[in-house]
N, CA and C atoms as a LAMMPS dump frame, in Angstrom:
ITEM: TIMESTEP
0
ITEM: NUMBER OF ATOMS
204
ITEM: BOX BOUNDS ff ff ff
-5.0000000000000000e+02 5.0000000000000000e+02
-5.0000000000000000e+02 5.0000000000000000e+02
-5.0000000000000000e+02 5.0000000000000000e+02
ITEM: ATOMS id mol type element x y z
1 1 1 N -347.383 214.325 -471.795
2 1 2 C -346.488 213.656 -470.872
3 1 3 C -345.792 212.495 -471.58
4 2 1 N -344.588 212.244 -471.152
5 2 2 C -343.803 211.148 -471.704
6 2 3 C -343.417 210.208 -470.562
7 3 1 N -343.517 208.922 -470.819
8 3 2 C -343.138 207.918 -469.83
9 3 3 C -341.665 207.576 -470.028
10 4 1 N -340.927 207.592 -468.937
11 4 2 C -339.496 207.263 -468.99
12 4 3 C -339.224 206.082 -468.059
13 5 1 N -338.517 205.104 -468.57
14 5 2 C -338.085 203.965 -467.752
15 5 3 C -336.705 204.311 -467.204
16 6 1 N -336.564 204.333 -465.889
17 6 2 C -335.332 204.738 -465.224
18 6 3 C -334.369 203.564 -464.986
19 7 1 N -334.461 202.549 -465.799
20 7 2 C -333.714 201.318 -465.546
21 7 3 C -332.208 201.54 -465.503
22 8 1 N -331.65 202.254 -466.465
23 8 2 C -330.197 202.444 -466.486
24 8 3 C -329.721 203.202 -465.245
25 9 1 N -330.486 204.187 -464.805
26 9 2 C -330.131 204.937 -463.598
27 9 3 C -330.084 204.01 -462.386
28 10 1 N -331.077 203.161 -462.267
29 10 2 C -331.146 202.236 -461.129
30 10 3 C -329.995 201.241 -461.176
31 11 1 N -329.707 200.712 -462.367
32 11 2 C -328.591 199.771 -462.489
33 11 3 C -327.274 200.447 -462.122
34 12 1 N -327.077 201.685 -462.574
35 12 2 C -325.848 202.419 -462.251
36 12 3 C -325.715 202.641 -460.751
37 13 1 N -326.82 203.019 -460.1
38 13 2 C -326.811 203.242 -458.649
39 13 3 C -326.421 201.983 -457.886
40 14 1 N -326.816 200.841 -458.401
41 14 2 C -326.586 199.573 -457.698
42 14 3 C -325.357 198.816 -458.187
43 15 1 N -324.706 199.338 -459.211
44 15 2 C -323.521 198.663 -459.73
45 15 3 C -323.835 197.346 -460.411
46 16 1 N -324.981 197.283 -461.056
47 16 2 C -325.407 196.068 -461.756
48 16 3 C -325.333 196.347 -463.256
49 17 1 N -324.762 195.427 -463.998
50 17 2 C -324.684 195.605 -465.446
51 17 3 C -325.991 195.152 -466.094
52 18 1 N -326.192 195.614 -467.311
53 18 2 C -327.366 195.173 -468.068
54 18 3 C -327.342 193.663 -468.248
55 19 1 N -326.171 193.13 -468.503
56 19 2 C -326.033 191.674 -468.703
57 19 3 C -326.396 190.909 -467.429
58 20 1 N -325.956 191.424 -466.274
59 20 2 C -326.293 190.776 -465.007
60 20 3 C -327.806 190.757 -464.801
61 21 1 N -328.45 191.894 -465.075
62 21 2 C -329.909 191.947 -464.912
63 21 3 C -330.589 190.98 -465.878
64 22 1 N -330.112 190.927 -467.106
65 22 2 C -330.689 189.999 -468.085
66 22 3 C -330.64 188.566 -467.561
67 23 1 N -329.543 188.193 -466.937
68 23 2 C -329.421 186.848 -466.365
69 23 3 C -330.355 186.673 -465.179
70 24 1 N -330.489 187.722 -464.352
71 24 2 C -331.352 187.659 -463.161
72 24 3 C -332.815 187.442 -463.537
73 25 1 N -333.25 188.064 -464.639
74 25 2 C -334.667 187.993 -465.016
75 25 3 C -334.92 187.063 -466.201
76 26 1 N -333.859 186.404 -466.666
77 26 2 C -333.969 185.453 -467.766
78 26 3 C -334.559 186.108 -469.024
79 27 1 N -333.95 187.231 -469.412
80 27 2 C -334.358 187.96 -470.62
81 27 3 C -333.16 188.133 -471.53
82 28 1 N -333.459 188.416 -472.793
83 28 2 C -332.376 188.698 -473.731
84 28 3 C -331.695 190.007 -473.344
85 29 1 N -330.364 190.062 -473.408
86 29 2 C -329.658 191.308 -473.114
87 29 3 C -330.127 192.467 -474
88 30 1 N -330.511 192.179 -475.233
89 30 2 C -331.016 193.215 -476.132
90 30 3 C -332.294 193.869 -475.626
91 31 1 N -333.133 193.092 -474.961
92 31 2 C -334.368 193.626 -474.388
93 31 3 C -334.051 194.603 -473.269
94 32 1 N -333.132 194.211 -472.393
95 32 2 C -332.725 195.083 -471.286
96 32 3 C -332.063 196.339 -471.835
97 33 1 N -331.217 196.18 -472.843
98 33 2 C -330.537 197.325 -473.445
99 33 3 C -331.538 198.309 -474.045
100 34 1 N -332.533 197.826 -474.722
101 34 2 C -333.548 198.7 -475.317
102 34 3 C -334.319 199.461 -474.245
103 35 1 N -334.603 198.8 -473.139
104 35 2 C -335.279 199.479 -472.03
105 35 3 C -334.386 200.558 -471.426
106 36 1 N -333.116 200.259 -471.292
107 36 2 C -332.171 201.217 -470.723
108 36 3 C -331.981 202.429 -471.636
109 37 1 N -331.989 202.214 -472.929
110 37 2 C -331.789 203.307 -473.887
111 37 3 C -333.069 204.072 -474.174
112 38 1 N -334.2 203.515 -473.784
113 38 2 C -335.473 204.181 -474.024
114 38 3 C -335.953 204.064 -475.455
115 39 1 N -335.543 203.012 -476.139
116 39 2 C -335.937 202.835 -477.53
117 39 3 C -337.105 201.865 -477.697
118 40 1 N -337.717 201.473 -476.606
119 40 2 C -338.843 200.548 -476.641
120 40 3 C -340.146 201.321 -476.627
121 41 1 N -341.061 200.962 -477.498
122 41 2 C -342.359 201.628 -477.469
123 41 3 C -343.457 200.722 -476.903
124 42 1 N -343.1 199.477 -476.621
125 42 2 C -344.03 198.529 -475.998
126 42 3 C -343.275 197.687 -474.983
127 43 1 N -343.963 197.406 -473.89
128 43 2 C -343.358 196.537 -472.88
129 43 3 C -344.479 195.79 -472.157
130 44 1 N -344.252 194.528 -471.923
131 44 2 C -345.228 193.726 -471.194
132 44 3 C -345.185 194.071 -469.706
133 45 1 N -346.363 194.073 -469.095
134 45 2 C -346.456 194.303 -467.653
135 45 3 C -345.65 193.238 -466.918
136 46 1 N -345.683 192.019 -467.388
137 46 2 C -344.937 190.945 -466.726
138 46 3 C -343.431 191.209 -466.755
139 47 1 N -342.948 191.864 -467.811
140 47 2 C -341.533 192.223 -467.892
141 47 3 C -341.193 193.234 -466.797
142 48 1 N -342.042 194.24 -466.642
143 48 2 C -341.825 195.231 -465.586
144 48 3 C -341.884 194.578 -464.207
145 49 1 N -342.821 193.655 -464.028
146 49 2 C -342.937 192.934 -462.757
147 49 3 C -341.666 192.148 -462.457
148 50 1 N -341.15 191.452 -463.459
149 50 2 C -339.929 190.658 -463.274
150 50 3 C -338.745 191.548 -462.901
151 51 1 N -338.615 192.687 -463.568
152 51 2 C -337.511 193.604 -463.283
153 51 3 C -337.656 194.173 -461.872
154 52 1 N -338.856 194.595 -461.518
155 52 2 C -339.083 195.135 -460.169
156 52 3 C -338.789 194.095 -459.095
157 53 1 N -339.205 192.878 -459.343
158 53 2 C -338.968 191.797 -458.378
159 53 3 C -337.469 191.535 -458.224
160 54 1 N -336.758 191.483 -459.342
161 54 2 C -335.322 191.197 -459.303
162 54 3 C -334.539 192.303 -458.603
163 55 1 N -334.97 193.551 -458.797
164 55 2 C -334.261 194.686 -458.197
165 55 3 C -334.841 195.099 -456.843
166 56 1 N -335.919 194.416 -456.437
167 56 2 C -336.592 194.699 -455.168
168 56 3 C -337.006 196.168 -455.088
169 57 1 N -337.712 196.622 -456.134
170 57 2 C -338.199 197.996 -456.187
171 57 3 C -339.68 197.99 -456.539
172 58 1 N -340.329 199.133 -456.327
173 58 2 C -341.722 199.31 -456.717
174 58 3 C -341.765 199.927 -458.112
175 59 1 N -342.858 199.731 -458.8
176 59 2 C -342.999 200.209 -460.163
177 59 3 C -342.806 201.724 -460.256
178 60 1 N -343.254 202.463 -459.24
179 60 2 C -343.113 203.918 -459.298
180 60 3 C -341.652 204.364 -459.22
181 61 1 N -340.764 203.484 -458.776
182 61 2 C -339.339 203.796 -458.779
183 61 3 C -338.733 203.573 -460.158
184 62 1 N -339.349 202.717 -460.934
185 62 2 C -338.841 202.351 -462.258
186 62 3 C -339.369 203.266 -463.371
187 63 1 N -340.6 203.736 -463.196
188 63 2 C -341.259 204.541 -464.238
189 63 3 C -341.386 205.979 -463.772
190 64 1 N -341.054 206.89 -464.664
191 64 2 C -341.165 208.328 -464.407
192 64 3 C -342.028 208.967 -465.475
193 65 1 N -342.74 210.003 -465.128
194 65 2 C -343.513 210.778 -466.095
195 65 3 C -342.809 212.111 -466.295
196 66 1 N -342.529 212.449 -467.561
197 66 2 C -341.861 213.708 -467.874
198 66 3 C -342.789 214.593 -468.696
199 67 1 N -342.662 215.877 -468.484
200 67 2 C -343.399 216.826 -469.32
201 67 3 C -342.808 216.777 -470.73
202 68 1 N -343.647 216.723 -471.728
203 68 2 C -343.178 216.64 -473.11
204 68 3 C -342.756 217.999 -473.645
């Protein structure tokens, strides 16, 4: 199984840019971009919490499991 972060899909659905989210959660735009592109192999739980809180979503909406 592969874990997929659905961040870019959620941002597109809501019309929020990566830069806007970075400002909302006080993170570097590069961090948000890496999450959106799926090029991150590590992420802090607190980062996921901050993103979920800012977007008012549950973690299961942000993370998907895909068959490898």
